[in-house]
DSSP file (Angstrom, degrees, kcal/mol; ACC not computed):
  #  RESIDUE AA STRUCTURE BP1 BP2  ACC     N-H-->O    O-->H-N    N-H-->O    O-->H-N    TCO  KAPPA ALPHA  PHI   PSI    X-CA   Y-CA   Z-CA
    1    1 A X     >        0   0    0      0, 0.0     4,-2.0     0, 0.0     5,-0.2   0.000 360.0 360.0 360.0 -33.9    0.0    0.0    0.0
    2    2 A X  H  >  +     0   0    0      1,-0.2     4,-2.1     2,-0.2     5,-0.2   0.874 360.0  53.7 -66.8 -33.1    2.9    2.3    0.8
    3    3 A X  H  > S+     0   0    0      1,-0.2     4,-2.4     2,-0.2    -1,-0.2   0.879 107.0  52.3 -69.7 -34.1    4.3    1.7   -2.7
    4    4 A X  H  > S+     0   0    0      2,-0.2     4,-2.5     1,-0.2    -1,-0.2   0.915 110.2  47.8 -66.6 -43.0    0.9    2.8   -4.3
    5    5 A X  H  X S+     0   0    0     -4,-2.0     4,-1.8     2,-0.2    -2,-0.2   0.898 113.4  47.8 -66.4 -39.2    0.9    6.0   -2.2
    6    6 A X  H  X S+     0   0    0     -4,-2.1     4,-2.5     2,-0.2    -2,-0.2   0.919 112.9  48.0 -65.8 -43.9    4.5    6.8   -3.2
    7    7 A X  H  X S+     0   0    0     -4,-2.4     4,-2.5     1,-0.2    -2,-0.2   0.919 111.3  51.2 -63.7 -43.8    3.8    6.1   -6.9
    8    8 A X  H  X S+     0   0    0     -4,-2.5     4,-2.0     2,-0.2    -1,-0.2   0.866 111.0  47.3 -61.0 -39.2    0.7    8.3   -6.8
    9    9 A X  H  X S+     0   0    0     -4,-1.8     4,-2.3     2,-0.2    -1,-0.2   0.887 111.3  52.0 -70.1 -39.6    2.6   11.2   -5.3
   10   10 A X  H  X S+     0   0    0     -4,-2.5     4,-2.1     2,-0.2    -2,-0.2   0.936 110.6  47.1 -62.1 -47.0    5.3   10.8   -7.8
   11   11 A X  H  X S+     0   0    0     -4,-2.5     4,-1.9     1,-0.2    -2,-0.2   0.881 111.7  52.5 -63.5 -38.8    2.9   10.9  -10.8
   12   12 A X  H  X S+     0   0    0     -4,-2.0     4,-1.5     2,-0.2    -1,-0.2   0.915 109.8  46.7 -64.3 -43.5    1.1   13.9   -9.3
   13   13 A X  H  X S+     0   0    0     -4,-2.3     4,-2.0     1,-0.2    -2,-0.2   0.846 109.6  53.8 -68.9 -35.4    4.3   15.9   -8.9
   14   14 A X  H  X S+     0   0    0     -4,-2.1     4,-2.3     1,-0.2    -1,-0.2   0.881 106.6  53.3 -62.9 -37.8    5.4   15.0  -12.4
   15   15 A X  H  X S+     0   0    0     -4,-1.9     4,-1.4     2,-0.2    -2,-0.2   0.862 107.9  50.1 -62.1 -37.7    2.0   16.3  -13.7
   16   16 A X  H  X S+     0   0    0     -4,-1.5     4,-1.4     2,-0.2    -2,-0.2   0.908 111.2  49.3 -70.0 -38.7    2.6   19.6  -11.9
   17   17 A X  H  X S+     0   0    0     -4,-2.0     4,-1.4     1,-0.2     3,-0.3   0.936 110.9  48.6 -66.6 -42.9    6.1   19.9  -13.4
   18   18 A X  H  X S+     0   0    0     -4,-2.3     4,-1.5     1,-0.2    -1,-0.2   0.797 106.3  58.3 -69.1 -26.2    4.9   19.2  -17.0
   19   19 A X  H  X S+     0   0    0     -4,-1.4     4,-0.6     1,-0.2    -1,-0.2   0.862 103.6  52.7 -73.7 -29.6    2.0   21.8  -16.5
   20   20 A X  H >< S+     0   0    0     -4,-1.4     3,-0.7    -3,-0.3    -2,-0.2   0.872 107.4  51.4 -69.2 -34.2    4.7   24.5  -15.8
   21   21 A X  H >< S+     0   0    0     -4,-1.4     3,-1.2     1,-0.2    -1,-0.2   0.862 101.8  62.7 -69.8 -34.5    6.5   23.7  -19.0
   22   22 A X  H >< S+     0   0    0     -4,-1.5     3,-0.6     1,-0.3    -1,-0.2   0.687  92.2  65.1 -63.4 -20.4    3.3   23.9  -21.0
   23   23 A X  T <<  +     0   0    0     -3,-0.7    -1,-0.3    -4,-0.6    -2,-0.1   0.114  64.2 106.7 -92.8  25.2    2.8   27.6  -20.2
   24   24 A X  T <  S+     0   0    0     -3,-1.2     2,-0.3     2,-0.0    -1,-0.2   0.612  88.2  26.3 -76.5  -9.7    5.9   28.8  -22.1
   25   25 A X  S <  S-     0   0    0     -3,-0.6     2,-0.3     2,-0.0     0, 0.0  -0.893  71.8-164.0-136.0 170.0    3.6   30.3  -24.8
   26   26 A X        -     0   0    0     -2,-0.3     2,-0.4     2,-0.0    -3,-0.0  -0.990  10.6-149.2-155.1 161.6    0.1   31.6  -24.9
   27   27 A X        -     0   0    0     -2,-0.3     2,-0.3     2,-0.0    -2,-0.0  -0.998  14.1-178.5-135.2 136.0   -2.7   32.5  -27.2
   28   28 A X        -     0   0    0     -2,-0.4     2,-0.2     2,-0.0    -2,-0.0  -0.969  20.0-129.2-132.1 151.9   -5.5   35.2  -26.8
   29   29 A X        -     0   0    0     -2,-0.3     2,-0.3     0, 0.0    -2,-0.0  -0.547  18.8-159.8 -92.7 163.1   -8.4   36.2  -28.9
   30   30 A X        -     0   0    0     -2,-0.2     2,-0.2     2,-0.0    -2,-0.0  -0.990  20.6-113.9-143.8 147.5   -9.3   39.7  -30.0
   31   31 A X        -     0   0    0     -2,-0.3     2,-0.4     2,-0.0     0, 0.0  -0.563  29.7-169.7 -76.5 143.2  -12.5   41.4  -31.2
   32   32 A X        +     0   0    0     -2,-0.2     2,-0.3     2,-0.0    -2,-0.0  -0.996  18.3 147.9-131.3 139.3  -12.5   42.7  -34.9
   33   33 A X        -     0   0    0     -2,-0.4     2,-0.3     2,-0.0    -2,-0.0  -0.967  25.2-156.7-161.6 173.0  -15.2   44.9  -36.3
   34   34 A X        -     0   0    0     -2,-0.3     2,-0.5     2,-0.0    -2,-0.0  -0.983  10.2-144.8-153.4 152.2  -16.1   47.6  -38.7
   35   35 A X        -     0   0    0     -2,-0.3     2,-0.5     2,-0.0    -2,-0.0  -0.986  11.3-149.2-126.4 126.7  -18.8   50.2  -39.2
   36   36 A X        -     0   0    0     -2,-0.5     2,-0.3     0, 0.0    -2,-0.0  -0.808  22.1-166.8 -92.8 128.4  -20.0   51.3  -42.6
   37   37 A X        -     0   0    0     -2,-0.5     3,-0.1     1,-0.1    57,-0.0  -0.741  27.6 -88.5-115.3 162.3  -21.1   55.0  -42.7
   38   38 A X        -     0   0    0     -2,-0.3    56,-0.6     1,-0.1    -1,-0.1  -0.333  50.6 -97.6 -67.1 150.6  -23.1   56.9  -45.2
   39   39 A X        -     0   0    0     54,-0.1     2,-0.4     1,-0.1    -1,-0.1  -0.274  38.1-109.7 -61.7 152.9  -21.2   58.6  -48.0
   40   40 A X        -     0   0    0     53,-0.1     2,-0.3    -3,-0.1    53,-0.2  -0.746  43.2-176.3 -85.0 130.7  -20.4   62.3  -47.6
   41   41 A X  E     -A   92   0A   0     51,-3.1    51,-2.4    -2,-0.4     2,-0.3  -0.928  15.2-164.1-131.2 159.8  -22.5   64.5  -50.0
   42   42 A X  E     +A   91   0A   0     -2,-0.3     2,-0.3    49,-0.2    49,-0.2  -0.999   7.4 179.7-141.7 133.6  -22.6   68.1  -50.8
   43   43 A X  E     -A   90   0A   0     47,-2.1    47,-2.9    -2,-0.3     2,-0.5  -0.986  27.7-120.3-136.7 148.8  -25.3   70.1  -52.6
   44   44 A X  E     +A   89   0A   0     -2,-0.3    45,-0.3    45,-0.2     3,-0.1  -0.767  29.1 170.3 -92.3 126.2  -25.5   73.8  -53.5
   45   45 A X  E    S+     0   0A   0     43,-3.3     2,-0.4    -2,-0.5    44,-0.2   0.718  71.2  24.5-103.9 -30.3  -28.5   75.7  -52.1
   46   46 A X  E    S-A   88   0A   0     42,-1.6    42,-1.5    39,-0.0    -1,-0.3  -1.000  74.7-134.5-137.0 135.3  -27.4   79.3  -53.0
   47   47 A X        -     0   0    0     -2,-0.4     2,-0.6    40,-0.2    42,-0.0  -0.453  33.9 -96.4 -85.8 163.3  -25.1   80.5  -55.8
   48   48 A X        -     0   0    0     -2,-0.1     2,-0.5    39,-0.1    38,-0.2  -0.727  45.7-170.8 -79.8 119.2  -22.3   83.1  -55.3
   49   49 A X  B     -G   85   0B   0     36,-2.5    36,-2.1    -2,-0.6    33,-0.0  -0.952  23.4-176.0-122.7 121.5  -23.8   86.4  -56.4
   50   50 A X        -     0   0    0     -2,-0.5    34,-0.2     1,-0.2    -1,-0.1   0.627  37.6-147.0 -88.0 -13.2  -21.6   89.6  -56.8
   51   51 A X        -     0   0    0     32,-0.2     2,-0.3    34,-0.1    -1,-0.2  -0.333  44.2 -21.5  80.2-163.3  -24.7   91.7  -57.6
   52   52 A X        -     0   0    0     30,-0.5    27,-2.2    27,-0.2     2,-0.4  -0.616  63.8-171.8 -82.2 137.6  -24.8   94.8  -60.0
   53   53 A X  E     -B   78   0A   0     -2,-0.3     2,-0.6    25,-0.2    25,-0.2  -1.000  16.7-151.4-136.0 132.6  -21.4   96.5  -60.6
   54   54 A X  E     -B   77   0A   0     23,-3.1    23,-2.0    -2,-0.4    97,-0.0  -0.918  21.2-151.1-104.9 109.3  -20.7   99.7  -62.5
   55   55 A X  E     -B   76   0A   0     -2,-0.6     2,-0.2    97,-0.3    21,-0.2  -0.315  12.1-170.0 -81.3 164.1  -17.2   99.6  -64.1
   56   56 A X  E     -     0   0A   0     19,-1.2    95,-3.3     2,-0.6    96,-0.3  -0.577  48.0 -78.2-129.3-163.1  -15.0  102.7  -64.8
   57   57 A X  E    S+     0   0A   0     93,-0.2     2,-0.4    -2,-0.2    93,-0.1   0.274 111.3  72.8 -87.8  11.7  -11.8  103.3  -66.7
   58   58 A X  E    S-     0   0A   0     17,-0.4    -2,-0.6    91,-0.2    93,-0.2  -0.985  89.3-109.9-128.7 140.6   -9.8  101.8  -63.8
   59   59 A X  E     +     0   0A   0     -2,-0.4    16,-2.7    91,-0.1     2,-0.3  -0.207  45.7 170.8 -60.5 154.6   -9.6   98.1  -62.9
   60   60 A X  E     -BC  74 148A   0     88,-2.1    88,-2.8    14,-0.3     2,-0.3  -0.967  24.5-130.5-156.5 173.6  -11.3   97.1  -59.7
   61   61 A X  E     -BC  73 147A   0     12,-2.3    12,-2.1    -2,-0.3     2,-0.4  -0.939   3.8-156.9-131.3 155.6  -12.5   94.2  -57.6
   62   62 A X  E     -BC  72 146A   0     84,-2.1    84,-3.2    -2,-0.3     2,-0.5  -0.999  14.8-165.4-128.3 125.1  -15.7   93.2  -55.8
   63   63 A X  E     -BC  71 145A   0      8,-2.9     8,-2.4    -2,-0.4     2,-0.5  -0.947   8.8-164.6-116.4 132.5  -15.5   90.8  -52.8
   64   64 A X  E     -BC  70 144A   0     80,-2.4    80,-1.3    -2,-0.5     6,-0.2  -0.968  20.1-144.9-111.4 124.9  -18.4   88.9  -51.3
   65   65 A X    >   -     0   0    0      4,-2.8     3,-2.2    -2,-0.5    77,-0.1  -0.257  30.9 -99.3 -80.7 172.6  -17.5   87.5  -47.8
   66   66 A X  T 3  S+     0   0    0      1,-0.3    20,-0.1     2,-0.1    76,-0.1   0.706 126.7  57.7 -65.9 -16.8  -18.8   84.2  -46.4
   67   67 A X  T 3  S-     0   0    0      2,-0.1    -1,-0.3    74,-0.1     3,-0.1   0.389 122.2-108.6 -91.2   3.1  -21.4   86.3  -44.5
   68   68 A X    <   +     0   0    0     -3,-2.2     2,-0.4     1,-0.3    -2,-0.1   0.599  69.9 147.1  80.7  10.3  -22.6   87.7  -47.9
   69   69 A X        -     0   0    0     16,-0.0    -4,-2.8     1,-0.0     2,-0.4  -0.699  36.1-149.1 -83.0 126.6  -21.2   91.2  -47.2
   70   70 A X  E     +B   64   0A   0     -2,-0.4     2,-0.3    -6,-0.2    -6,-0.2  -0.808  20.9 169.8-102.8 137.5  -20.0   92.9  -50.5
   71   71 A X  E     -B   63   0A   0     -8,-2.4    -8,-2.9    -2,-0.4     2,-0.3  -0.955  14.3-151.1-139.2 162.8  -17.2   95.3  -50.8
   72   72 A X  E     -B   62   0A   0     -2,-0.3     2,-0.3   -10,-0.2   -10,-0.2  -0.896   8.1-172.0-132.8 162.0  -15.2   96.9  -53.6
   73   73 A X  E     +B   61   0A   0    -12,-2.1   -12,-2.3    -2,-0.3     2,-0.1  -0.972  56.2   5.4-147.8 154.2  -11.8   98.3  -54.3
   74   74 A X  E    S-B   60   0A   0     -2,-0.3     2,-1.2   -14,-0.2   -14,-0.3  -0.428 118.0  -6.1  75.5-146.9  -10.4  100.2  -57.3
   75   75 A X  E    S+     0   0A   0    -16,-2.7   -19,-1.2    73,-0.2   -17,-0.4  -0.383 100.0  99.8 -92.2  55.2  -12.5  101.4  -60.1
   76   76 A X  E     -B   55   0A   0     -2,-1.2     2,-0.4   -21,-0.2   -21,-0.2  -0.984  50.7-153.5-133.4 148.9  -15.9  100.0  -59.5
   77   77 A X  E     -B   54   0A   0    -23,-2.0   -23,-3.1    -2,-0.3     2,-0.6  -0.962  24.8-124.5-115.6 138.5  -19.1  101.2  -58.1
   78   78 A X  E     -B   53   0A   0     -2,-0.4   -25,-0.2   -25,-0.2     2,-0.1  -0.731  23.1-151.8 -88.1 123.1  -21.6   98.8  -56.5
   79   79 A X        -     0   0    0    -27,-2.2   -27,-0.2    -2,-0.6     3,-0.1  -0.344   7.7-143.1 -80.8 171.0  -25.1   98.9  -57.9
   80   80 A X  S    S+     0   0    0      1,-0.1    -1,-0.1   -29,-0.1    -2,-0.0   0.245  71.6  97.3-121.2  16.4  -28.1   98.0  -55.9
   81   81 A X  S    S+     0   0    0      1,-0.1     2,-0.4     2,-0.0    -1,-0.1   0.704  86.0  41.8 -80.9 -20.5  -30.4   96.1  -58.3
   82   82 A X  S    S-     0   0    0     -3,-0.1     2,-0.5   -32,-0.1   -30,-0.5  -0.974  82.7-120.7-129.8 143.5  -29.4   92.6  -57.2
   83   83 A X        -     0   0    0     -2,-0.4   -32,-0.2   -32,-0.1    -3,-0.1  -0.720  28.4-132.6 -82.1 119.0  -28.7   91.2  -53.7
   84   84 A X        -     0   0    0     -2,-0.5     2,-0.3   -34,-0.2   -34,-0.2  -0.372  29.8-178.9 -69.2 153.6  -25.2   89.8  -53.2
   85   85 A X  B     -G   49   0B   0    -36,-2.1   -36,-2.5   -16,-0.1     2,-0.2  -0.992  28.6-125.4-155.7 144.3  -24.9   86.5  -51.6
   86   86 A X        -     0   0    0     -2,-0.3     2,-0.3   -38,-0.2    57,-0.2  -0.527  45.5-101.2 -76.9 155.6  -22.3   84.0  -50.5
   87   87 A X  E     - D   0 142A   0     55,-2.6    55,-2.7    -2,-0.2     2,-0.4  -0.602  38.2-154.5 -77.3 141.7  -22.7   80.5  -51.9
   88   88 A X  E     -AD  46 141A   0    -42,-1.5   -43,-3.3    -2,-0.3   -42,-1.6  -0.982  11.2-174.1-122.8 130.7  -24.2   78.1  -49.5
   89   89 A X  E     -AD  44 140A   0     51,-2.9    51,-2.6    -2,-0.4     2,-0.6  -0.933  19.8-139.0-121.5 143.7  -23.8   74.4  -49.6
   90   90 A X  E     -AD  43 139A   0    -47,-2.9   -47,-2.1    -2,-0.4     2,-0.5  -0.924  20.7-165.9-101.2 121.1  -25.5   71.6  -47.5
   91   91 A X  E     +AD  42 138A   0     47,-2.7    47,-1.9    -2,-0.6     2,-0.3  -0.933  11.4 176.9-108.7 128.6  -22.9   69.0  -46.5
   92   92 A X  E     +AD  41 137A   0    -51,-2.4   -51,-3.1    -2,-0.5     2,-0.3  -0.970  18.3 106.0-134.0 148.4  -24.3   65.6  -45.1
   93   93 A X        -     0   0    0     43,-2.0     2,-0.2    -2,-0.3   -54,-0.1  -0.919  68.1  -4.7 178.0-153.3  -22.8   62.3  -43.9
   94   94 A X  S >  S-     0   0    0    -56,-0.6     3,-1.3    -2,-0.3    38,-0.2  -0.482  80.4-101.5 -66.4 129.8  -22.0   60.3  -40.9
   95   95 A X  T 3  S+     0   0    0      1,-0.2    39,-0.2    -2,-0.2    38,-0.1  -0.208  99.3   8.3 -54.9 139.4  -22.8   62.2  -37.6
   96   96 A X  T 3  S+     0   0    0     37,-1.7    -1,-0.2    36,-0.4     2,-0.2   0.568  95.4 131.1  68.7  18.2  -19.9   63.8  -35.7
   97   97 A X    <   -     0   0    0     -3,-1.3    35,-2.9    36,-0.3     2,-0.3  -0.576  49.9-132.6 -92.1 160.3  -17.3   63.1  -38.5
   98   98 A X  E     -H  131   0C   0     33,-0.2    70,-1.8    -2,-0.2     2,-0.3  -0.793  19.9-166.9-108.0 159.5  -14.9   65.7  -39.9
   99   99 A X  E     -HI 130 167C   0     31,-2.2    31,-2.8    -2,-0.3     2,-0.3  -0.984  21.0-117.9-147.5 151.0  -14.2   66.4  -43.5
  100  100 A X  E     -HI 129 166C   0     66,-3.3    66,-1.6    -2,-0.3     2,-0.5  -0.653  25.7-146.7 -89.3 143.2  -11.6   68.2  -45.7
  101  101 A X  E     - I   0 165C   0     27,-2.6     2,-0.5    -2,-0.3    64,-0.2  -0.953   9.6-166.8-119.4 129.6  -12.8   71.1  -47.9
  102  102 A X  E     - I   0 164C   0     62,-2.9    62,-2.1    -2,-0.5     2,-0.2  -0.979   7.2-171.3-118.0 121.6  -11.2   71.9  -51.3
  103  103 A X        -     0   0    0     -2,-0.5    60,-0.1    60,-0.2     2,-0.1  -0.702  30.6 -98.7-106.7 157.5  -12.0   75.2  -52.9
  104  104 A X        -     0   0    0     58,-0.3    18,-0.4    -2,-0.2     3,-0.1  -0.424  17.9-137.4 -75.6 156.5  -11.1   76.2  -56.5
  105  105 A X  S    S-     0   0    0      1,-0.4    16,-0.6    -2,-0.1    17,-0.3   0.920  78.6 -27.1 -77.1 -48.1   -8.0   78.4  -57.1
  106  106 A X  E     -E  120   0A   0     14,-0.2    -1,-0.4    15,-0.1     2,-0.3  -0.983  56.0-165.6-162.0 159.7   -9.8   80.5  -59.7
  107  107 A X  E     -E  119   0A   0     12,-2.5    12,-2.7    -2,-0.3     2,-0.4  -0.860  21.7-119.2-138.7 174.0  -12.7   80.5  -62.3
  108  108 A X  E     -E  118   0A   0     -2,-0.3     2,-0.5    10,-0.2    52,-0.3  -0.964  10.3-151.7-121.5 135.3  -13.8   82.6  -65.2
  109  109 A X  E     -E  117   0A   0      8,-3.3     8,-2.7    -2,-0.4     2,-0.3  -0.910  23.6-172.9 -99.2 130.4  -17.1   84.5  -65.7
  110  110 A X  B     -J  158   0D   0     48,-2.4    48,-2.2    -2,-0.5     2,-0.3  -0.839  10.0-169.2-124.3 160.0  -18.0   84.9  -69.3
  111  111 A X        -     0   0    0      3,-0.4    46,-0.1    -2,-0.3     3,-0.1  -0.874  42.9 -98.2-140.4 170.8  -20.8   86.8  -71.2
  112  112 A X  S    S+     0   0    0     44,-0.3     2,-0.3    -2,-0.3    45,-0.1   0.809 113.1  13.4 -61.3 -31.9  -22.1   86.9  -74.7
  113  113 A X  S    S+     0   0    0      2,-0.1    -1,-0.2    40,-0.1     2,-0.1  -0.995 104.0  53.2-142.2 142.4  -20.0   90.0  -75.3
  114  114 A X  S    S-     0   0    0     -2,-0.3    -3,-0.4    -3,-0.1     2,-0.1  -0.228  87.8 -60.4 114.7 153.4  -17.1   91.5  -73.2
  115  115 A X        -     0   0    0      1,-0.1    34,-0.2    -2,-0.1    38,-0.1  -0.426  59.7-103.7 -66.6 140.1  -13.9   90.2  -71.7
  116  116 A X        -     0   0    0     -2,-0.1     2,-0.4    -6,-0.1    -6,-0.2  -0.239  33.6-137.8 -59.3 153.5  -14.1   87.3  -69.3
  117  117 A X  E     -E  109   0A   0     -8,-2.7    -8,-3.3    -3,-0.1     2,-0.4  -0.938  10.6-130.5-117.2 143.0  -13.6   88.2  -65.6
  118  118 A X  E     -EF 108 147A   0     29,-0.5    29,-2.9    -2,-0.4     2,-0.5  -0.735  13.6-162.3 -92.3 139.6  -11.6   86.2  -63.2
  119  119 A X  E     +EF 107 146A   0    -12,-2.7   -12,-2.5    -2,-0.4    27,-0.2  -0.988  30.5 138.9-114.5 128.6  -12.9   85.1  -59.7
  120  120 A X  E     +EF 106 145A   0     25,-2.6    25,-3.0    -2,-0.5   -14,-0.2  -0.731  32.1  74.2-146.0-163.4  -10.3   84.0  -57.2
  121  121 A X  E     -     0   0A   0    -16,-0.6     2,-0.2    -2,-0.2    -1,-0.1   0.915  65.0-171.0  51.5  51.8   -9.3   84.2  -53.5
  122  122 A X  E     -     0   0A   0    -18,-0.4     2,-0.3   -17,-0.3    22,-0.2  -0.499   5.6-177.7 -73.6 138.2  -12.1   81.7  -52.6
  123  123 A X  E     - F   0 143A   0     20,-2.2    20,-2.3    -2,-0.2     2,-0.3  -0.942   4.9-162.9-134.0 154.7  -12.7   81.4  -48.8
  124  124 A X  E     - F   0 142A   0     -2,-0.3     2,-0.4    18,-0.2    18,-0.2  -0.966  20.1-113.8-140.2 158.6  -15.1   79.2  -46.8
  125  125 A X  E    S+ F   0 141A   0     16,-2.3    16,-2.6    -2,-0.3     2,-0.1  -0.969 112.5  36.1-130.1 115.3  -16.7   78.9  -43.4
  126  126 A X  S    S-     0   0    0     -2,-0.4     2,-0.4     3,-0.2    -1,-0.2   0.558 101.8-146.7 -69.3 156.4  -15.7   76.5  -42.1
  127  127 A X        -     0   0    0      2,-0.2     2,-3.4    -2,-0.1    -2,-0.1  -0.772  63.2 -21.0 -95.3 136.6  -12.2   76.8  -43.5
  128  128 A X  S    S+     0   0    0     -2,-0.4   -27,-2.6   -27,-0.1     2,-0.4  -0.214 131.9  37.5  69.0 -52.7  -10.1   73.8  -44.5
  129  129 A X  E     -H  100   0C   0     -2,-3.4     2,-0.3   -29,-0.2    -3,-0.2  -0.995  66.8-165.4-135.3 136.6  -11.9   71.3  -42.2
  130  130 A X  E     -H   99   0C   0    -31,-2.8   -31,-2.2    -2,-0.4     2,-0.4  -0.734   9.2-145.9-112.4 161.7  -15.6   70.9  -41.4
  131  131 A X  E     -H   98   0C   0     -2,-0.3   -33,-0.2   -33,-0.3     2,-0.2  -0.969  12.7-135.9-133.8 117.3  -17.3   69.0  -38.7
  132  132 A X        -     0   0    0    -35,-2.9   -36,-0.4    -2,-0.4     6,-0.2  -0.477  25.0-126.5 -72.2 140.0  -20.7   67.3  -39.1
  133  133 A X    >   -     0   0    0      4,-2.1   -37,-1.7    -2,-0.2     3,-1.7  -0.014  40.4 -79.9 -75.8-173.9  -23.1   67.8  -36.2
  134  134 A X  T 3  S+     0   0    0      1,-0.3   -39,-0.2   -39,-0.2    -1,-0.1   0.663 133.1  52.6 -64.9 -18.9  -24.9   65.0  -34.4
  135  135 A X  T 3  S-     0   0    0      2,-0.2    -1,-0.3   -41,-0.1   -40,-0.1   0.491 120.4-108.6 -92.5  -7.3  -27.5   64.8  -37.1
  136  136 A X  S <  S+     0   0    0     -3,-1.7   -43,-2.0     1,-0.3     2,-0.3   0.757  79.3 113.6  85.2  28.7  -24.8   64.5  -39.8
  137  137 A X  E     +D   92   0A   0    -45,-0.2    -4,-2.1    -6,-0.1    -1,-0.3  -0.937  32.4 166.7-134.5 152.5  -25.2   67.9  -41.3
  138  138 A X  E     -D   91   0A   0    -47,-1.9   -47,-2.7    -2,-0.3     2,-0.5  -0.945  29.7-127.2-157.6 145.9  -23.3   71.2  -41.7
  139  139 A X  E     -D   90   0A   0     -2,-0.3     2,-0.5   -49,-0.2   -49,-0.2  -0.841  21.7-159.6 -91.5 132.1  -23.8   74.4  -43.8
  140  140 A X  E     -D   89   0A   0    -51,-2.6   -51,-2.9    -2,-0.5     2,-0.4  -0.962   5.3-160.8-113.7 123.3  -20.7   75.4  -45.8
  141  141 A X  E     -DF  88 125A   0    -16,-2.6   -16,-2.3    -2,-0.5     2,-0.4  -0.889   4.8-165.7-109.3 137.0  -20.5   79.1  -46.9
  142  142 A X  E     +DF  87 124A   0    -55,-2.7   -55,-2.6    -2,-0.4     2,-0.2  -0.977   9.7 173.8-125.8 132.8  -18.2   80.3  -49.7
  143  143 A X  E     + F   0 123A   0    -20,-2.3   -20,-2.2    -2,-0.4     2,-0.3  -0.777   6.9 170.4-123.1 173.2  -17.2   83.8  -50.7
  144  144 A X  E     -C   64   0A   0    -80,-1.3   -80,-2.4    -2,-0.2     2,-0.4  -0.968  31.7 -98.1-167.8 177.0  -14.6   85.0  -53.3
  145  145 A X  E     -CF  63 120A   0    -25,-3.0   -25,-2.6    -2,-0.3     2,-0.4  -0.953  24.7-152.7-116.8 134.5  -13.2   88.1  -55.2
  146  146 A X  E     -CF  62 119A   0    -84,-3.2   -84,-2.1    -2,-0.4     2,-0.7  -0.878   9.8-143.7-105.5 133.4  -14.3   89.1  -58.7
  147  147 A X  E     -CF  61 118A   0    -29,-2.9   -29,-0.5    -2,-0.4     2,-0.4  -0.889  14.6-159.1 -99.8 113.6  -11.8   91.1  -60.9
  148  148 A X  E     -C   60   0A   0    -88,-2.8   -88,-2.1    -2,-0.7   -73,-0.2  -0.793  12.2-136.8 -96.6 132.5  -13.6   93.7  -63.1
  149  149 A X    >   -     0   0    0     -2,-0.4     3,-1.3   -90,-0.2     2,-0.3  -0.224  37.4 -72.7 -80.8 169.9  -11.7   95.0  -66.2
  150  150 A X  T 3  S-     0   0    0      1,-0.3   -93,-0.2   -93,-0.1    -1,-0.1  -0.520 116.8  -9.2 -65.7 125.1  -11.4   98.6  -67.4
  151  151 A X  T 3  S-     0   0    0    -95,-3.3    -1,-0.3    -2,-0.3   -94,-0.1   0.892  90.6-156.7  49.1  46.9  -14.7   99.7  -68.9
  152  152 A X    <   -     0   0    0     -3,-1.3   -97,-0.3   -96,-0.3    -1,-0.2  -0.258  23.8-102.6 -52.5 133.7  -16.1   96.1  -68.7
  153  153 A X        -     0   0    0     -3,-0.1     2,-0.6     1,-0.1    -1,-0.1  -0.294  35.0-108.1 -65.9 144.7  -18.9   95.6  -71.2
  154  154 A X  S    S+     0   0    0     -3,-0.1     2,-0.3   -99,-0.0    -1,-0.1  -0.623  70.8 110.3 -74.4 115.6  -22.4   95.7  -69.7
  155  155 A X  S    S-     0   0    0     -2,-0.6     2,-0.5    -3,-0.0   -44,-0.0  -0.944  73.8 -86.5-171.8 156.7  -23.8   92.1  -69.8
  156  156 A X        -     0   0    0     -2,-0.3     2,-0.3     2,-0.0   -44,-0.3  -0.704  45.9-161.0 -74.6 128.9  -24.8   89.3  -67.4
  157  157 A X        +     0   0    0     -2,-0.5     2,-0.3   -46,-0.1   -46,-0.2  -0.859  14.4 170.4-110.2 143.6  -21.7   87.2  -66.7
  158  158 A X  B     +J  110   0D   0    -48,-2.2   -48,-2.4    -2,-0.3     2,-0.3  -0.982  10.2 153.2-151.4 162.6  -21.7   83.7  -65.3
  159  159 A X        -     0   0    0     -2,-0.3     2,-0.3   -50,-0.2   -50,-0.1  -0.935  29.8-119.0-168.0 178.9  -19.6   80.6  -64.6
  160  160 A X        -     0   0    0    -52,-0.3     2,-0.3    -2,-0.3   -52,-0.2  -0.926  17.7-169.8-130.1 161.0  -19.5   77.7  -62.3
  161  161 A X        -     0   0    0     -2,-0.3     2,-0.4   -54,-0.1   -54,-0.1  -0.993  15.0-132.7-148.2 159.4  -17.2   76.3  -59.7
  162  162 A X        -     0   0    0     -2,-0.3     2,-0.4     2,-0.0   -58,-0.3  -0.849   8.2-162.7-114.0 143.9  -16.9   73.1  -57.7
  163  163 A X        -     0   0    0     -2,-0.4     2,-0.4   -60,-0.1   -60,-0.2  -0.998  15.1-155.9-123.5 125.4  -16.3   72.6  -54.0
  164  164 A X  E     -I  102   0C   0    -62,-2.1   -62,-2.9    -2,-0.4     2,-0.4  -0.839   9.7-172.3-107.3 140.3  -15.1   69.2  -52.9
  165  165 A X  E     +I  101   0C   0     -2,-0.4     2,-0.3   -64,-0.2   -64,-0.2  -0.969   6.5 174.7-126.4 143.0  -15.5   67.5  -49.5
  166  166 A X  E     -I  100   0C   0    -66,-1.6   -66,-3.3    -2,-0.4  -125,-0.0  -0.994  36.5-100.8-148.3 141.8  -13.9   64.3  -48.3
  167  167 A X  E      I   99   0C   0     -2,-0.3   -68,-0.3   -68,-0.3  -128,-0.0  -0.255 360.0 360.0 -58.4 147.3  -13.9   62.5  -45.0
  168  168 A X              0   0    0    -70,-1.8    -1,-0.2     0, 0.0   -69,-0.1   0.402 360.0 360.0 -81.6 360.0  -10.7   62.9  -42.9
């Protein structure tokens, strides 16, 4: 009986020793997941409007701020027959996400007659980076500067520009 007890104790201690050797490496699991969000979109609600302008024999500029406030410099007089406006865009996407804003460098406004006019110095609010609210929306306002030539021909001038938004 004594031999059986000694043999059992010896087997038990060998089992403990081999259990310690088995822990030389380990494995653990991890969660993996993804969330698909809605695409970012932008739509124009209000166009950029410089209003009526009276040219002179001196070049000039007309600037519309992101707040829709119009100012002039050089040889132009501001008319009052049309209301100036900043361009307004609705940006929608995944709530509480940020996005990058890309504005054009310059565009051209053309008419049936008369030299084309350059629009540049585009600015936006928000500038560079926007942030969607908890509903996934934000209004983006854009202003710019119009360059009016010497004795610019009287005509309606128009052009288009693109604003690009992309998730950060």
